[in-house]
N, C-alpha and C positions, 0 to 999 in steps of 0.2 A: 534750752536754758542761755540766757545772758551772762557769761561767768565776768565776773570783775579780776584784774590782779594789782594788789596794792603793794605800791613802794613807800616805807618809812627810811629816813634817814637824818640819824642826828639824837641829842640825850633826849630832848622835851618832845621833840616829834615820837617818840619811840615813848615813852612816858605816856602822852596823848594815845597812841595808838594801841597801847598795853590794854588802857581803859575800854577803847573802843571794842577789841578783841574779847573780850570779859563780858561786854555789852552783847555781843553778837552771840556768845556763847550762849547765854540766858533762852535766847530764843530757841535753842535744840529743841526736838519733840524724842522724846524715848521711848515711847509709847505707841499704838495705833490710834485709840483713844485720844490722843493731846494731837492738834492740829495749833500750826504758828502762821498767822499771815505773812510772815519773813522768808522767804526762799535760800535755806541753809548753804545748798551748792553753790550760789554766783560768789560768795564769796570764802566757801570752805572747799577742796578737797579730800576724798579719802582715800586711806592708805593702810595698809598693814603692816606690823612690828613681824621681830623674827618667829614671832609665838604665832602669828596667822591672828592676831587681835587686829581687828578694824580700828579706826582712829579718826576723825576729821581734823583737818590742818588747815591753818589758814594759806590761800593762793597772794605768798607774801614773798618779797623780799627787802631785807630788815639790814640797813648798815649802821654800824657803829664804832667808834675805838673797842679793842677788845675788854679794856677796863671796865666798860659801860655794861657788860654782859652779866656781872654779877654770877649768881649760883644758877642761873637758866639750865647749864648743861643737865646737872643731876635729876633733871624732870622731866626729860624727853621722853618719849615713849620709844623713838627709832633708833637713838644712838647716844653716848656720854658724850656731849658737843661740848666743847671748851675745856676738857680734862688731856693739859697735854700729855702725851704718853713719851716715858723717859727711855729711850732706848740703850740696849747694850751695848757700849763699845764694842766694836768689831778688831780692830787691831792692837790698839791700847791695851799693855797687858801689865803696868804698873799701878800704883797707888791711884784711887779714885777721891776728890772730896766732892762731896756732894751739896748743896746748898737747895731749897725747898723751898719756895714762898707759902710763907702761913694760910692753908684752905682758908674760904670764904664762909663764914657760919650759912645756915640757912636761917631764913628769916619766919619772925614769928607767923606769919601767914602763910606760909610752904609747910609749919610743922603743923597747923592746922589742917591745911588741904591735905597733908600726907595720912593724919588720921580721917579725914572723910571719906580719901581712896581705899582704904582696908574693905569698906563695903563692896560687894561683890554688883549692888546694883548700880549701874552706869547713869542713872538721875538723881540718884542719894547725896549728891553733893549740895543739893539746892532745895531739894524738896523733904527730907526726911522730917525736917521741922523746921519750917518758916522763922519761929521765932527766935532759937538759937543759932540756925545757920545763917540766916541772912541779918537777924536783926543784931545780934550781941557781936557775932564774928567781926562786920566789918567796924566795931568798935575798937576791935582790938586786933588789927592789922600790923599795928607795931613802928617801930624806926623802920623807913622805908630808904634804903641806900640806894639801889637798884630800882629799873623797872620792872626789873624780871622779878623783883621781892613779892609783887601781887599778881602773875601774870596768870590766869587759869587756863590757856590754850597749852597745846603741844604741838611745836612748830618741826617743820621740815628740814630734815640738814642742809638740805640746799638751801634754805630760806634765809638763813644766818649769815650773814656775810661779814665779817671779822677784819676789820682794818687794823695794820699796826699801829703800836704810839707812836707819836712824831717822838724827836729828839729831846732833851731836856731844853735844851737852847732854842728849841721852835716854837711860836705860839700857835693855836688850835687854828685860829682864825689866821687863814691861808693867804697870801695873794692870788687874784684870780688865775695866774697863768700856774701857780704852783698848786689849785684845788682839781686844773684840769690836768696835771703829769700825774697827780695823783690818783686820776680816774684810770686815766691811759695804762700806767704802771698793774694797777691792781685787774683792771681788765684783760691785759695781756697774761698776767700771773695764774689769774681764776679761770679768766674765760665765762664772766659772769654775762657778758653777752649772748654767746652762742651756747651756753651753757645751762647755767638756772633758770635766767630767763624766758628763754627758749623752751624747757622743758615744763615751765608753768603754761606759755603758751599753747602749745601741743595739748597737754591735758584739758584744754577749754574745747567744748564743741560750737561755742558760737559766742566767743569774747565780745564784750560790749565796749572795753577801754580799760584804762589805767586809771586810778585813782593815787596820787603822790600826797607826800606832807615832809617837808624836811625843814630843819633849822638852816635858815639861810648862811647867816655866819661860820660855820663849818663847813656845811657843804653846800653851800650854794653854787661854787665852780664845779665842783663834785657832779652835781646832779645837774647842770648846763650843760656837761658833757656826756651823763648821761641821757638827756632827752634830744640831745644832737645825735648820736648813736641809736638812740632808739627809731626816727625820724628817718635814718639812714634805712633802715630794713623794714619797719612798718610807717610806711607814709600818712595811709589815713586812719590809723588806730586811734582813736578820742581817747583824750586824756584831761582829768580833773585835778587842779594841784593846790594844795594849801601851802605857802611857802611860808615861814615864819620869821618874818623882819623887825630890826627896832625903827624904823623912820625916824627922814630928816627931823620932824616936828620933835623927836624924843631926847635931841642931841642938842641942839644949839650948835651945830661944831664951830670951834674955832680952825683958821686954816694950819696950826702948828699942832694941832693933835690927829698924831701919825696915825694912832690906832683906829681912833673913831672916823677918819678921815675914810682908810682902807675899808672900815667894815662897810661905810655906807655904799663906798664904790663899788664893791663886790657884790651890794643890793642892787645898785641901778645895773650895772651888766647881768645879773640874774633874771629882774624885772622885763628888760630887751631880750634876752633868751626865751624867757614865758611868755613874750610878746610873738614871737618867730614861732617857735613850739608847740605851746600846749593849747588845747580847744578850749578852756576856760579857769581860770585861776582867779583865787581868794584869798590876796595876800591877809595875812593873820600878826596883828602888832604882839611884840613881845608882850608878858604878862605884868612886869614891872609898868608900863603905857597905860594898862586896864583903870578903871575910873574906880576911886578908893570906895566909892557906894557899894561896888560889884559885891563885895565880902563884907555887907551887912546884911540887915533884913533875916532871909529866908536862911541864908548858907552858916553863916558862923565859923567860915574858914580860916585859918591863917593866911595872910596877901605872901608871904614871903616863901609858901611850902611849894615845891615842883610838881609834887602828888596830888595837892587839891588844886594848885592851878589847871594841872593837864586834865582832871577832874572835869572839872567846868568846861573847858573847851570840849572835850571828847564827847561830851552829853550833845554839842548845839550840833560838830560836826557829825556823829552819826544820826543826830535827827534829819539835819538837812540833806544826806544821802540817802537817806531811809529809802527815797524811791524807786531807788537805783534795786533795790532789795526786795521791793514787796511783791507777792505771788500775784495779786488781781490787779496789777496798777502797770500799764503799758505806759511807762517811762525808762529810760535808760539814760546812759551819760551823753550820748549823742543827741539826745531829744534835748534834755536841759538846756545845752550846750547849746543850741540854735535857741530854743528859747530868750534866756538872758541872753545873748548875743545877737537878736533876731536883723539888726541892722548890719553885721557884719564889719564894724569898724573897732570894737574895742575886744580884749576877749579875755575882761576883767569883772569883779564883782566885789559886794562886801560882803559879811557874814554881822549878822545881828540877831538878838532875842534874850530872853526873858527864861533865868533855872534859878528855883524853880518857879512855875507860873503858882498862883495863889488867887488872885482876886485879878477883875480885870482893868482896875484901875494901874495895873504893872504896866499894860502895854502904854499908858502916857507917863511913867513915872519911871520905869525901871528898864526899859529897851537899852543894852550894853551895846556899842558897835563895836568888833573886836577889830576891825579891819583899820580903821581911822579915828583920830582923835577929832574928828569933826562930824556932828551928829548929823544922822541922814535925815534931809528934810524932803517932805512926800514929793514936794515941786521938781525936786531934781531927780525922780529916778522914772527910768524910762521901762523896767523889766523887772520883774520880781517872782520869786517861789517863797511862800510858805508852808512852813511845816506845823501843824502841831500836834500833841502827843496825849492825849488821853481824855479829851473833851468829851464831854455829855451833850446830848443831842443840844440840850438847851445852850449850854456854854459855846456852842456851834453858831447858833442865831445871834447870840450875842455877839460873837465874834465878828459874823458877818456884817451884822449893824453897823458895829465898831469899825470894819474895812471902809462901809458905804460914806462914814462921817469923816473919816481923817486919811484917808489914802486919796491919792489926785487923780483927777480923771486923765492926767497927763500920760499916766501908766497904759503904754500901750501892749503890752504884753505882764499876763500876769497869772500863776497859777498857785492855786490852794490846796493842800495836800492836808487830811484829817487822821493822823496814826494812830497806834495804839499806845499804852500809858507807858513812859518809860522807866524800864525796870533798872532795880538799882542791888547790882549782884552784893555779894558778901566783900568784895575787894572795893567796895565803891568808899569812898570818907561817908558816913551819916550827916545826912540833913537834922537840923534842928528839931525838927517834927518828929525823928527817931532817936531822940534819945531819951534815956530814962525818962520816964515820967509823962512822954507824948504819946499820941496816937501813933500807929503806922497804916498806912493805906497800902491795902495787901489788894496783889493783882487780881481784878473780876469785871475785868472790861470781855465783853462778848466778843469785841472784834479781836483781841486777841487772846487765845487761850494758851497760857504759856505752859513749858511740861513742870513747871515748880511754881511754888506761891512765891512769890518776892514781893517786897516793898517796890512802890513804883510811887510816880510822879508827875504831874502836868507841867507839858514846856512848851514856850513856843520861841520855833526857831527861822528867821528867812535869809536868803539870799536876794540881794538888790545890786542893779545895775545904775550906776548914777555918775553924778561929775565927782564924787567926791573921788573917785580915783585917779579922775586928770587934775586936782589939786597936788594928790603925791605924787604925779609924776612930775608936776610944776616943781615942788620941792627938790625934789633930785637933781632936774637939769639945772634951777640956780645955782645948787651947791658946786655942782662940775663946770658951770659958766664961772663961778666964781674961783675955783682951785687953779683954772686957766689959766685966768687973767690973772690975776695975785701970783699965779707961780709960788707956789708957798713951796716952805723945807719938808712939809710932809709929800708932796707931788713927787717932788724932786726923789724922795727915799722908794717911790712907789716903783716897781718894773712895768710901767706903763706909760708909753709914747703921749707927748700932748694932744698929735694927730688923731689917736685912738680917744681919747677924752672929750676932744671938740666934735668927732662924730657920733659919739654915746650921748654927750648933751641934746645935737641936733633931733638924733632919734627919738630922744626921751619929750622933746618940744613935740615930733609930730606924734607920739603915744596920748599927748598932754590933746592933742588938737584934737585927736582920733575920739576919746573917751568923752571928750564936751561935746563934739556935736550931735549927737542925737539929743541931748537936754537942750540946747540951744533952741531947734526947730519944732519940738515939741511946746515949749515954754510959749511961743509966739503966738 
């Protein structure tokens, strides 16, 4: 078995991760008659609690500020995580004034979950009544305050890494050096690399790699130091990273805007770190940069809700990485990284797709590029991995015909994976087709025999390597050149020398040239 270790860091990444883990939980088989095409042991490990009850837990390290964990602690099988223990004073015998923070109330969804868990049948969460359990419940998730409010899985205590809250006078977006220092101190105190991470590695028989998703604004430099530490110990372990960035084009920064300039410079540092330490990287634009057309048509989601934004992104991330977890497909992180970066010049790609997929005109009109504001031109692509979900044989034939007509012959390396329909757990926000009065497509595909009857939808997701990534590096390099030449007040306020910024700009220009090299040769 080729296990994957997952790393999540930051609030938005943990929202997205919660959706992904709920989807992966829906693949579980609870009896011998059910079978799934997805190998659960790749992403989950088995452990027992004090009552010797066996439960599957994500192979995960999850970093976030302590205040973002919400009520997760009360629903963990192994320990009451997050509940601070108030110790009795050992020496003081005088009066004691005690102040306790008001406990966080359980979410609407958590209360529904508790009712489900009253059943002794481990598969009863989703399978007893598909209409009430999957359709009606996901319309009553309630107000989501934390990513844990809709989480369906249990976590090992060592998986949850709670960082202390920053002082009131300190912003959450740190300078690059401050984030590095935060990781150094946290690692010294918690021994996360020699403790929790090493235990995850040792629990694997044949680990295939690490899959990472993080918010760059709040955890970029922190994760940069994590990757450097990872490479010191595990030099050849493949990594597949999804960094959430804002991008220069989203801001048009003024040199005097210290906060925006600092944010973009941190992103530039992190992109350079990923280029050095990570096998393949798929930058994700912040949801505020996504096209407004995404929220229309078949979704009907509010565009400003992190719960809904992360749900859309999770569907694509869970789908484009599905080949890593399929039982009967010989593709792992290393082989996909090699396919996308077959020239060995640039370990970067872009994520695009259609969710939900309704008709083949979607491939011409509704493909969203989540990695860049620039549309992906077929002529600029030199490697691509396409994943479809829930396509029938007739649809696959039509899709292959569409590819022959629209995809450029310049693509030197292309792979197409046809997977099972995408399941919609009760924690997932309902699509328009699931609302009252609409028909709900139940999972009936012979390619995936789910342990429960869930509503499903069709989906198209793609990762491509093209010259678009080179354009992004160019934008960061131009920004740095402008800042260095102008020596703006915002640069003077940062704890970064001009020589370091010049070096960073030069390396970004090199990354730009490397990302564009393959396309130039293939298009001649």
